[in-house]
All heavy atoms as a GROMACS GRO file, in nm:
protein
  499
    1MET      N    1   3.052  -1.578  -2.047
    1MET     CA    2   2.911  -1.608  -2.039
    1MET      C    3   2.837  -1.520  -2.138
    1MET      O    4   2.860  -1.401  -2.148
    1MET     CB    5   2.861  -1.581  -1.897
    1MET     CG    6   2.716  -1.607  -1.880
    1MET     SD    7   2.674  -1.594  -1.707
    1MET     CE    8   2.503  -1.619  -1.720
    2SER      N    9   2.746  -1.580  -2.207
    2SER     CA   10   2.670  -1.508  -2.308
    2SER      C   11   2.525  -1.495  -2.263
    2SER      O   12   2.466  -1.588  -2.208
    2SER     CB   13   2.675  -1.584  -2.441
    2SER     OG   14   2.588  -1.522  -2.532
    3TYR      N   15   2.470  -1.378  -2.287
    3TYR     CA   16   2.330  -1.355  -2.251
    3TYR      C   17   2.236  -1.382  -2.367
    3TYR      O   18   2.116  -1.366  -2.355
    3TYR     CB   19   2.311  -1.211  -2.203
    3TYR     CG   20   2.381  -1.185  -2.072
    3TYR    CD1   21   2.498  -1.112  -2.067
    3TYR    CD2   22   2.330  -1.235  -1.954
    3TYR    CE1   23   2.561  -1.088  -1.947
    3TYR    CE2   24   2.391  -1.212  -1.832
    3TYR     CZ   25   2.508  -1.137  -1.830
    3TYR     OH   26   2.570  -1.114  -1.712
    4ASP      N   27   2.289  -1.424  -2.480
    4ASP     CA   28   2.207  -1.450  -2.598
    4ASP      C   29   2.111  -1.566  -2.575
    4ASP      O   30   2.003  -1.569  -2.632
    4ASP     CB   31   2.295  -1.480  -2.719
    4ASP     CG   32   2.375  -1.357  -2.761
    4ASP    OD1   33   2.330  -1.244  -2.729
    4ASP    OD2   34   2.480  -1.373  -2.823
    5ASP      N   35   2.149  -1.661  -2.491
    5ASP     CA   36   2.064  -1.777  -2.466
    5ASP      C   37   1.936  -1.738  -2.392
    5ASP      O   38   1.833  -1.802  -2.407
    5ASP     CB   39   2.138  -1.881  -2.382
    5ASP     CG   40   2.260  -1.933  -2.456
    5ASP    OD1   41   2.263  -1.923  -2.581
    5ASP    OD2   42   2.353  -1.980  -2.389
    6GLU      N   43   1.941  -1.631  -2.313
    6GLU     CA   44   1.827  -1.593  -2.232
    6GLU      C   45   1.729  -1.502  -2.306
    6GLU      O   46   1.624  -1.468  -2.253
    6GLU     CB   47   1.875  -1.525  -2.105
    6GLU     CG   48   1.954  -1.619  -2.015
    6GLU     CD   49   2.001  -1.551  -1.889
    6GLU    OE1   50   1.950  -1.442  -1.858
    6GLU    OE2   51   2.088  -1.607  -1.823
    7GLU      N   52   1.762  -1.458  -2.425
    7GLU     CA   53   1.674  -1.368  -2.498
    7GLU      C   54   1.544  -1.436  -2.539
    7GLU      O   55   1.442  -1.371  -2.553
    7GLU     CB   56   1.745  -1.313  -2.622
    7GLU     CG   57   1.849  -1.209  -2.589
    7GLU     CD   58   1.913  -1.153  -2.712
    7GLU    OE1   59   1.860  -1.174  -2.823
    7GLU    OE2   60   2.017  -1.089  -2.699
    8ASP      N   61   1.546  -1.566  -2.558
    8ASP     CA   62   1.427  -1.638  -2.600
    8ASP      C   63   1.325  -1.650  -2.487
    8ASP      O   64   1.206  -1.658  -2.513
    8ASP     CB   65   1.464  -1.777  -2.651
    8ASP     CG   66   1.550  -1.769  -2.776
    8ASP    OD1   67   1.541  -1.667  -2.846
    8ASP    OD2   68   1.624  -1.865  -2.801
    9GLU      N   69   1.371  -1.652  -2.364
    9GLU     CA   70   1.281  -1.666  -2.250
    9GLU      C   71   1.232  -1.528  -2.205
    9GLU      O   72   1.306  -1.431  -2.207
    9GLU     CB   73   1.354  -1.732  -2.134
    9GLU     CG   74   1.406  -1.870  -2.164
    9GLU     CD   75   1.484  -1.925  -2.046
    9GLU    OE1   76   1.468  -1.874  -1.935
    9GLU    OE2   77   1.563  -2.018  -2.067
   10GLU      N   78   1.106  -1.523  -2.164
   10GLU     CA   79   1.054  -1.399  -2.109
   10GLU      C   80   1.092  -1.391  -1.962
   10GLU      O   81   1.094  -1.490  -1.892
   10GLU     CB   82   0.902  -1.394  -2.124
   10GLU     CG   83   0.857  -1.371  -2.266
   10GLU     CD   84   0.708  -1.340  -2.272
   10GLU    OE1   85   0.657  -1.280  -2.177
   10GLU    OE2   86   0.648  -1.378  -2.372
   11PHE      N   87   1.122  -1.271  -1.917
   11PHE     CA   88   1.162  -1.251  -1.779
   11PHE      C   89   1.038  -1.242  -1.691
   11PHE      O   90   0.949  -1.161  -1.714
   11PHE     CB   91   1.244  -1.122  -1.766
   11PHE     CG   92   1.293  -1.097  -1.627
   11PHE    CD1   93   1.394  -1.173  -1.574
   11PHE    CD2   94   1.236  -0.997  -1.550
   11PHE    CE1   95   1.440  -1.150  -1.446
   11PHE    CE2   96   1.281  -0.973  -1.422
   11PHE     CZ   97   1.384  -1.050  -1.370
   12ASP      N   98   1.031  -1.327  -1.589
   12ASP     CA   99   0.919  -1.328  -1.495
   12ASP      C  100   0.965  -1.263  -1.366
   12ASP      O  101   1.037  -1.323  -1.285
   12ASP     CB  102   0.871  -1.470  -1.470
   12ASP     CG  103   0.747  -1.476  -1.384
   12ASP    OD1  104   0.691  -1.369  -1.354
   12ASP    OD2  105   0.708  -1.588  -1.346
   13TYR      N  106   0.925  -1.136  -1.346
   13TYR     CA  107   0.972  -1.059  -1.230
   13TYR      C  108   0.924  -1.121  -1.099
   13TYR      O  109   1.001  -1.129  -1.003
   13TYR     CB  110   0.924  -0.915  -1.242
   13TYR     CG  111   0.970  -0.828  -1.128
   13TYR    CD1  112   1.102  -0.783  -1.121
   13TYR    CD2  113   0.884  -0.793  -1.026
   13TYR    CE1  114   1.145  -0.706  -1.016
   13TYR    CE2  115   0.926  -0.715  -0.920
   13TYR     CZ  116   1.057  -0.671  -0.916
   13TYR     OH  117   1.099  -0.594  -0.812
   14ASP      N  118   0.799  -1.164  -1.092
   14ASP     CA  119   0.746  -1.222  -0.969
   14ASP      C  120   0.824  -1.348  -0.930
   14ASP      O  121   0.855  -1.369  -0.812
   14ASP     CB  122   0.597  -1.254  -0.983
   14ASP     CG  123   0.513  -1.128  -0.996
   14ASP    OD1  124   0.553  -1.024  -0.939
   14ASP    OD2  125   0.409  -1.134  -1.063
   15GLU      N  126   0.854  -1.430  -1.026
   15GLU     CA  127   0.931  -1.552  -1.000
   15GLU      C  128   1.072  -1.517  -0.954
   15GLU      O  129   1.126  -1.579  -0.863
   15GLU     CB  130   0.934  -1.639  -1.126
   15GLU     CG  131   0.996  -1.775  -1.106
   15GLU     CD  132   1.144  -1.777  -1.139
   15GLU    OE1  133   1.184  -1.702  -1.229
   15GLU    OE2  134   1.218  -1.852  -1.074
   16PHE      N  135   1.132  -1.414  -1.013
   16PHE     CA  136   1.266  -1.369  -0.974
   16PHE      C  137   1.267  -1.321  -0.829
   16PHE      O  138   1.354  -1.358  -0.751
   16PHE     CB  139   1.313  -1.258  -1.068
   16PHE     CG  140   1.435  -1.186  -1.020
   16PHE    CD1  141   1.559  -1.244  -1.028
   16PHE    CD2  142   1.423  -1.060  -0.963
   16PHE    CE1  143   1.671  -1.178  -0.981
   16PHE    CE2  144   1.533  -0.992  -0.917
   16PHE     CZ  145   1.658  -1.052  -0.926
   17VAL      N  146   1.168  -1.238  -0.793
   17VAL     CA  147   1.163  -1.184  -0.657
   17VAL      C  148   1.143  -1.296  -0.556
   17VAL      O  149   1.208  -1.300  -0.451
   17VAL     CB  150   1.051  -1.078  -0.645
   17VAL    CG1  151   1.027  -1.039  -0.500
   17VAL    CG2  152   1.086  -0.956  -0.727
   18GLU      N  153   1.054  -1.391  -0.586
   18GLU     CA  154   1.032  -1.503  -0.494
   18GLU      C  155   1.157  -1.588  -0.481
   18GLU      O  156   1.192  -1.633  -0.372
   18GLU     CB  157   0.915  -1.588  -0.542
   18GLU     CG  158   0.879  -1.697  -0.443
   18GLU     CD  159   0.753  -1.770  -0.481
   18GLU    OE1  160   0.672  -1.716  -0.558
   18GLU    OE2  161   0.737  -1.884  -0.434
   19ARG      N  162   1.229  -1.610  -0.590
   19ARG     CA  163   1.350  -1.692  -0.587
   19ARG      C  164   1.461  -1.622  -0.508
   19ARG      O  165   1.531  -1.683  -0.429
   19ARG     CB  166   1.396  -1.721  -0.730
   19ARG     CG  167   1.514  -1.818  -0.735
   19ARG     CD  168   1.557  -1.846  -0.876
   19ARG     NE  169   1.613  -1.725  -0.936
   19ARG     CZ  170   1.580  -1.675  -1.053
   19ARG    NH1  171   1.491  -1.736  -1.127
   19ARG    NH2  172   1.636  -1.566  -1.100
   20GLU      N  173   1.475  -1.491  -0.526
   20GLU     CA  174   1.583  -1.418  -0.462
   20GLU      C  175   1.554  -1.385  -0.315
   20GLU      O  176   1.642  -1.389  -0.232
   20GLU     CB  177   1.612  -1.289  -0.538
   20GLU     CG  178   1.672  -1.311  -0.675
   20GLU     CD  179   1.810  -1.372  -0.670
   20GLU    OE1  180   1.890  -1.334  -0.582
   20GLU    OE2  181   1.838  -1.460  -0.754
   21PHE      N  182   1.431  -1.348  -0.286
   21PHE     CA  183   1.399  -1.297  -0.153
   21PHE      C  184   1.305  -1.387  -0.074
   21PHE      O  185   1.279  -1.361   0.043
   21PHE     CB  186   1.336  -1.157  -0.164
   21PHE     CG  187   1.424  -1.060  -0.236
   21PHE    CD1  188   1.391  -1.015  -0.362
   21PHE    CD2  189   1.541  -1.014  -0.178
   21PHE    CE1  190   1.471  -0.926  -0.430
   21PHE    CE2  191   1.622  -0.924  -0.245
   21PHE     CZ  192   1.588  -0.881  -0.370
   22GLY      N  193   1.250  -1.488  -0.133
   22GLY     CA  194   1.157  -1.576  -0.064
   22GLY      C  195   1.019  -1.515  -0.058
   22GLY      O  196   0.993  -1.407  -0.112
   23THR      N  197   0.928  -1.584   0.008
   23THR     CA  198   0.793  -1.532   0.019
   23THR      C  199   0.790  -1.419   0.123
   23THR      O  200   0.865  -1.423   0.221
   23THR     CB  201   0.695  -1.643   0.061
   23THR    OG1  202   0.742  -1.700   0.184
   23THR    CG2  203   0.686  -1.751  -0.045
   24PRO      N  204   0.705  -1.320   0.103
   24PRO     CA  205   0.701  -1.208   0.198
   24PRO      C  206   0.647  -1.254   0.334
   24PRO      O  207   0.567  -1.346   0.344
   24PRO     CB  208   0.605  -1.108   0.132
   24PRO     CG  209   0.526  -1.187   0.035
   24PRO     CD  210   0.612  -1.301  -0.008
   25LEU      N  211   0.694  -1.188   0.439
   25LEU     CA  212   0.650  -1.222   0.574
   25LEU      C  213   0.507  -1.175   0.598
   25LEU      O  214   0.434  -1.235   0.675
   25LEU     CB  215   0.743  -1.160   0.678
   25LEU     CG  216   0.888  -1.208   0.674
   25LEU    CD1  217   0.971  -1.131   0.776
   25LEU    CD2  218   0.894  -1.357   0.702
   26ARG      N  219   0.469  -1.066   0.534
   26ARG     CA  220   0.335  -1.011   0.550
   26ARG      C  221   0.263  -1.014   0.416
   26ARG      O  222   0.325  -1.014   0.312
   26ARG     CB  223   0.341  -0.867   0.597
   26ARG     CG  224   0.394  -0.850   0.734
   26ARG     CD  225   0.393  -0.707   0.779
   26ARG     NE  226   0.324  -0.621   0.686
   26ARG     CZ  227   0.320  -0.490   0.694
   26ARG    NH1  228   0.380  -0.430   0.790
   26ARG    NH2  229   0.255  -0.418   0.606
   27SER      N  230   0.134  -1.009   0.424
   27SER     CA  231   0.054  -0.999   0.304
   27SER      C  232   0.068  -0.860   0.245
   27SER      O  233   0.092  -0.763   0.316
   27SER     CB  234  -0.093  -1.026   0.339
   27SER     OG  235  -0.174  -1.002   0.227
   28LYS      N  236   0.054  -0.849   0.115
   28LYS     CA  237   0.066  -0.719   0.050
   28LYS      C  238  -0.057  -0.633   0.071
   28LYS      O  239  -0.050  -0.511   0.062
   28LYS     CB  240   0.091  -0.737  -0.099
   28LYS     CG  241   0.226  -0.795  -0.129
   28LYS     CD  242   0.249  -0.806  -0.277
   28LYS     CE  243   0.385  -0.864  -0.306
   28LYS     NZ  244   0.412  -0.876  -0.447
   29SER      N  245  -0.171  -0.692   0.099
   29SER     CA  246  -0.292  -0.614   0.117
   29SER      C  247  -0.308  -0.576   0.264
   29SER      O  248  -0.266  -0.646   0.354
   29SER     CB  249  -0.414  -0.693   0.072
   29SER     OG  250  -0.432  -0.806   0.154
   30THR      N  251  -0.368  -0.459   0.286
   30THR     CA  252  -0.392  -0.410   0.421
   30THR      C  253  -0.524  -0.466   0.472
   30THR      O  254  -0.624  -0.460   0.400
   30THR     CB  255  -0.397  -0.256   0.419
   30THR    OG1  256  -0.279  -0.207   0.358
   30THR    CG2  257  -0.409  -0.201   0.559
   31PRO      N  258  -0.527  -0.520   0.594
   31PRO     CA  259  -0.653  -0.574   0.648
   31PRO      C  260  -0.761  -0.466   0.657
   31PRO      O  261  -0.732  -0.346   0.670
   31PRO     CB  262  -0.614  -0.624   0.786
   31PRO     CG  263  -0.466  -0.644   0.781
   31PRO     CD  264  -0.414  -0.543   0.684
   32LEU      N  265  -0.885  -0.511   0.653
   32LEU     CA  266  -0.999  -0.420   0.650
   32LEU      C  267  -1.005  -0.332   0.774
   32LEU      O  268  -1.034  -0.213   0.763
   32LEU     CB  269  -1.129  -0.500   0.637
   32LEU     CG  270  -1.257  -0.418   0.638
   32LEU    CD1  271  -1.262  -0.323   0.520
   32LEU    CD2  272  -1.378  -0.509   0.640
   33HIS      N  273  -0.974  -0.387   0.892
   33HIS     CA  274  -0.987  -0.305   1.013
   33HIS      C  275  -0.888  -0.188   1.013
   33HIS      O  276  -0.918  -0.081   1.062
   33HIS     CB  277  -0.974  -0.391   1.139
   33HIS     CG  278  -0.840  -0.452   1.161
   33HIS    ND1  279  -0.801  -0.567   1.096
   33HIS    CD2  280  -0.738  -0.414   1.238
   33HIS    CE1  281  -0.679  -0.598   1.134
   33HIS    NE2  282  -0.638  -0.506   1.221
   34TRP      N  283  -0.770  -0.205   0.953
   34TRP     CA  284  -0.674  -0.094   0.945
   34TRP      C  285  -0.718   0.008   0.840
   34TRP      O  286  -0.692   0.128   0.854
   34TRP     CB  287  -0.534  -0.144   0.917
   34TRP     CG  288  -0.475  -0.213   1.035
   34TRP    CD1  289  -0.432  -0.342   1.042
   34TRP    CD2  290  -0.453  -0.158   1.166
   34TRP    NE1  291  -0.386  -0.369   1.168
   34TRP    CE2  292  -0.397  -0.258   1.246
   34TRP    CE3  293  -0.475  -0.032   1.222
   34TRP    CZ2  294  -0.363  -0.237   1.380
   34TRP    CZ3  295  -0.441  -0.012   1.356
   34TRP    CH2  296  -0.386  -0.113   1.432
   35GLN      N  297  -0.785  -0.038   0.736
   35GLN     CA  298  -0.840   0.056   0.639
   35GLN      C  299  -0.948   0.142   0.703
   35GLN      O  300  -0.954   0.263   0.681
   35GLN     CB  301  -0.898  -0.019   0.519
   35GLN     CG  302  -0.793  -0.088   0.434
   35GLN     CD  303  -0.854  -0.168   0.322
   35GLN    OE1  304  -0.974  -0.163   0.299
   35GLN    NE2  305  -0.771  -0.242   0.250
   36LEU      N  306  -1.033   0.081   0.787
   36LEU     CA  307  -1.138   0.155   0.856
   36LEU      C  308  -1.078   0.254   0.957
   36LEU      O  309  -1.127   0.366   0.972
   36LEU     CB  310  -1.234   0.060   0.925
   36LEU     CG  311  -1.315  -0.031   0.832
   36LEU    CD1  312  -1.399  -0.129   0.914
   36LEU    CD2  313  -1.402   0.052   0.741
   37VAL      N  314  -0.972   0.215   1.025
   37VAL     CA  315  -0.905   0.306   1.118
   37VAL      C  316  -0.849   0.426   1.043
   37VAL      O  317  -0.864   0.540   1.086
   37VAL     CB  318  -0.794   0.232   1.196
   37VAL    CG1  319  -0.703   0.330   1.270
   37VAL    CG2  320  -0.854   0.132   1.293
   38ALA      N  321  -0.787   0.402   0.930
   38ALA     CA  322  -0.730   0.512   0.851
   38ALA      C  323  -0.838   0.606   0.801
   38ALA      O  324  -0.823   0.730   0.807
   38ALA     CB  325  -0.650   0.455   0.733
   39ILE      N  326  -0.950   0.552   0.755
   39ILE     CA  327  -1.060   0.637   0.708
   39ILE      C  328  -1.117   0.718   0.823
   39ILE      O  329  -1.145   0.838   0.809
   39ILE     CB  330  -1.168   0.550   0.640
   39ILE    CG1  331  -1.116   0.494   0.508
   39ILE    CG2  332  -1.296   0.630   0.617
   39ILE    CD1  333  -1.204   0.388   0.445
   40GLY      N  334  -1.134   0.657   0.939
   40GLY     CA  335  -1.183   0.728   1.056
   40GLY      C  336  -1.092   0.842   1.098
   40GLY      O  337  -1.137   0.952   1.130
   41LEU      N  338  -0.961   0.818   1.096
   41LEU     CA  339  -0.866   0.924   1.130
   41LEU      C  340  -0.871   1.037   1.030
   41LEU      O  341  -0.861   1.155   1.068
   41LEU     CB  342  -0.725   0.866   1.140
   41LEU     CG  343  -0.697   0.778   1.261
   41LEU    CD1  344  -0.559   0.715   1.249
   41LEU    CD2  345  -0.709   0.858   1.389
   42LEU      N  346  -0.887   1.006   0.903
   42LEU     CA  347  -0.898   1.111   0.802
   42LEU      C  348  -1.024   1.194   0.822
   42LEU      O  349  -1.021   1.318   0.808
   42LEU     CB  350  -0.897   1.050   0.661
   42LEU     CG  351  -0.762   0.997   0.613
   42LEU    CD1  352  -0.779   0.925   0.480
   42LEU    CD2  353  -0.663   1.110   0.599
   43VAL      N  354  -1.134   1.129   0.856
   43VAL     CA  355  -1.259   1.202   0.881
   43VAL      C  356  -1.244   1.292   1.003
   43VAL      O  357  -1.284   1.410   1.000
   43VAL     CB  358  -1.377   1.104   0.897
   43VAL    CG1  359  -1.499   1.173   0.952
   43VAL    CG2  360  -1.408   1.036   0.765
   44LEU      N  361  -1.185   1.241   1.111
   44LEU     CA  362  -1.163   1.323   1.230
   44LEU      C  363  -1.071   1.442   1.201
   44LEU      O  364  -1.095   1.553   1.248
   44LEU     CB  365  -1.106   1.238   1.343
   44LEU     CG  366  -1.203   1.139   1.407
   44LEU    CD1  367  -1.130   1.054   1.510
   44LEU    CD2  368  -1.320   1.212   1.471
   45PHE      N  369  -0.967   1.420   1.125
   45PHE     CA  370  -0.876   1.527   1.088
   45PHE      C  371  -0.948   1.633   1.005
   45PHE      O  372  -0.931   1.754   1.027
   45PHE     CB  373  -0.756   1.471   1.010
   45PHE     CG  374  -0.661   1.576   0.963
   45PHE    CD1  375  -0.576   1.639   1.051
   45PHE    CD2  376  -0.658   1.613   0.829
   45PHE    CE1  377  -0.489   1.738   1.007
   45PHE    CE2  378  -0.572   1.711   0.784
   45PHE     CZ  379  -0.486   1.774   0.874
   46ALA      N  380  -1.031   1.590   0.910
   46ALA     CA  381  -1.105   1.684   0.827
   46ALA      C  382  -1.204   1.766   0.911
   46ALA      O  383  -1.216   1.887   0.893
   46ALA     CB  384  -1.178   1.610   0.715
   47LEU      N  385  -1.276   1.700   1.005
   47LEU     CA  386  -1.369   1.772   1.092
   47LEU      C  387  -1.297   1.872   1.181
   47LEU      O  388  -1.342   1.985   1.200
   47LEU     CB  389  -1.449   1.673   1.176
   47LEU     CG  390  -1.561   1.598   1.105
   47LEU    CD1  391  -1.622   1.494   1.197
   47LEU    CD2  392  -1.666   1.695   1.055
   48TYR      N  393  -1.184   1.832   1.237
   48TYR     CA  394  -1.107   1.921   1.323
   48TYR      C  395  -1.058   2.042   1.244
   48TYR      O  396  -1.065   2.156   1.292
   48TYR     CB  397  -0.989   1.845   1.384
   48TYR     CG  398  -0.901   1.934   1.469
   48TYR    CD1  399  -0.941   1.970   1.597
   48TYR    CD2  400  -0.780   1.981   1.420
   48TYR    CE1  401  -0.862   2.052   1.675
   48TYR    CE2  402  -0.701   2.063   1.497
   48TYR     CZ  403  -0.742   2.099   1.624
   48TYR     OH  404  -0.662   2.181   1.701
   49THR      N  405  -1.010   2.019   1.123
   49THR     CA  406  -0.964   2.130   1.039
   49THR      C  407  -1.080   2.221   1.004
   49THR      O  408  -1.067   2.344   1.010
   49THR     CB  409  -0.899   2.074   0.910
   49THR    OG1  410  -0.792   1.986   0.946
   49THR    CG2  411  -0.846   2.186   0.823
   50TRP      N  412  -1.194   2.164   0.970
   50TRP     CA  413  -1.312   2.243   0.935
   50TRP      C  414  -1.358   2.328   1.053
   50TRP      O  415  -1.390   2.446   1.039
   50TRP     CB  416  -1.422   2.148   0.887
   50TRP     CG  417  -1.533   2.212   0.812
   50TRP    CD1  418  -1.532   2.333   0.751
   50TRP    CD2  419  -1.662   2.157   0.789
   50TRP    NE1  420  -1.652   2.356   0.690
   50TRP    CE2  421  -1.734   2.250   0.712
   50TRP    CE3  422  -1.723   2.038   0.824
   50TRP    CZ2  423  -1.865   2.228   0.672
   50TRP    CZ3  424  -1.852   2.016   0.783
   50TRP    CH2  425  -1.923   2.110   0.708
   51MET      N  426  -1.358   2.268   1.173
   51MET     CA  427  -1.400   2.341   1.292
   51MET      C  428  -1.298   2.448   1.330
   51MET      O  429  -1.333   2.556   1.374
   51MET     CB  430  -1.423   2.245   1.409
   51MET     CG  431  -1.548   2.162   1.395
   51MET     SD  432  -1.593   2.064   1.541
   51MET     CE  433  -1.444   1.984   1.585
   52SER      N  434  -1.168   2.420   1.314
   52SER     CA  435  -1.067   2.517   1.351
   52SER      C  436  -1.068   2.638   1.259
   52SER      O  437  -1.024   2.747   1.298
   52SER     CB  438  -0.928   2.452   1.352
   52SER     OG  439  -0.890   2.419   1.221
   53LEU      N  440  -1.118   2.623   1.138
   53LEU     CA  441  -1.131   2.736   1.046
   53LEU      C  442  -1.257   2.817   1.073
   53LEU      O  443  -1.278   2.922   1.012
   53LEU     CB  444  -1.130   2.687   0.901
   53LEU     CG  445  -0.999   2.627   0.851
   53LEU    CD1  446  -1.017   2.569   0.712
   53LEU    CD2  447  -0.889   2.731   0.852
   54GLY      N  448  -1.342   2.770   1.165
   54GLY     CA  449  -1.464   2.841   1.201
   54GLY      C  450  -1.577   2.820   1.103
   54GLY      O  451  -1.673   2.897   1.103
   55LEU      N  452  -1.570   2.718   1.021
   55LEU     CA  453  -1.675   2.694   0.923
   55LEU      C  454  -1.792   2.617   0.981
   55LEU      O  455  -1.901   2.619   0.925
   55LEU     CB  456  -1.616   2.618   0.803
   55LEU     CG  457  -1.502   2.688   0.730
   55LEU    CD1  458  -1.446   2.598   0.624
   55LEU    CD2  459  -1.551   2.819   0.669
   56TRP      N  460  -1.770   2.550   1.094
   56TRP     CA  461  -1.878   2.471   1.156
   56TRP      C  462  -1.856   2.467   1.306
   56TRP      O  463  -1.748   2.432   1.352
   56TRP     CB  464  -1.878   2.330   1.100
   56TRP     CG  465  -1.987   2.244   1.152
   56TRP    CD1  466  -2.120   2.268   1.145
   56TRP    CD2  467  -1.972   2.119   1.221
   56TRP    NE1  468  -2.188   2.164   1.203
   56TRP    CE2  469  -2.099   2.072   1.250
   56TRP    CE3  470  -1.862   2.043   1.259
   56TRP    CZ2  471  -2.122   1.952   1.316
   56TRP    CZ3  472  -1.883   1.924   1.323
   56TRP    CH2  473  -2.013   1.880   1.351
   57MET      N  474  -1.959   2.506   1.380
   57MET     CA  475  -1.952   2.504   1.527
   57MET      C  476  -2.066   2.414   1.576
   57MET      O  477  -2.183   2.453   1.564
   57MET     CB  478  -1.969   2.644   1.584
   57MET     CG  479  -1.868   2.743   1.531
   57MET     SD  480  -1.710   2.736   1.612
   57MET     CE  481  -1.746   2.804   1.770
   58PRO      N  482  -2.038   2.295   1.627
   58PRO     CA  483  -2.145   2.203   1.666
   58PRO      C  484  -2.223   2.248   1.789
   58PRO      O  485  -2.333   2.203   1.811
   58PRO     CB  486  -2.072   2.072   1.693
   58PRO     CG  487  -1.934   2.112   1.727
   58PRO     CD  488  -1.906   2.237   1.649
   59PHE      N  489  -2.166   2.338   1.870
   59PHE     CA  490  -2.238   2.384   1.990
   59PHE      C  491  -2.217   2.530   2.013
   59PHE      O  492  -2.139   2.599   1.960
   59PHE     CB  493  -2.198   2.306   2.115
   59PHE     CG  494  -2.055   2.265   2.120
   59PHE    CD1  495  -1.957   2.352   2.165
   59PHE    CD2  496  -2.015   2.140   2.077
   59PHE    CE1  497  -1.826   2.314   2.170
   59PHE    CE2  498  -1.883   2.100   2.081
   59PHE     CZ  499  -1.787   2.189   2.129
   0.00000   0.00000   0.00000
């Protein structure tokens, strides 16, 4: 088998992945509500760290 015949064609990675593995079961993008949950957790973690260092005491 010679690979010289395939040099003229450009390799399409997306088409290869779809052909080999099929369509993905999940979407590649994260839904908005999970993005908001992640941002909220980061804010809570930052506030907790800030308070534990004694930089801010709300009461």
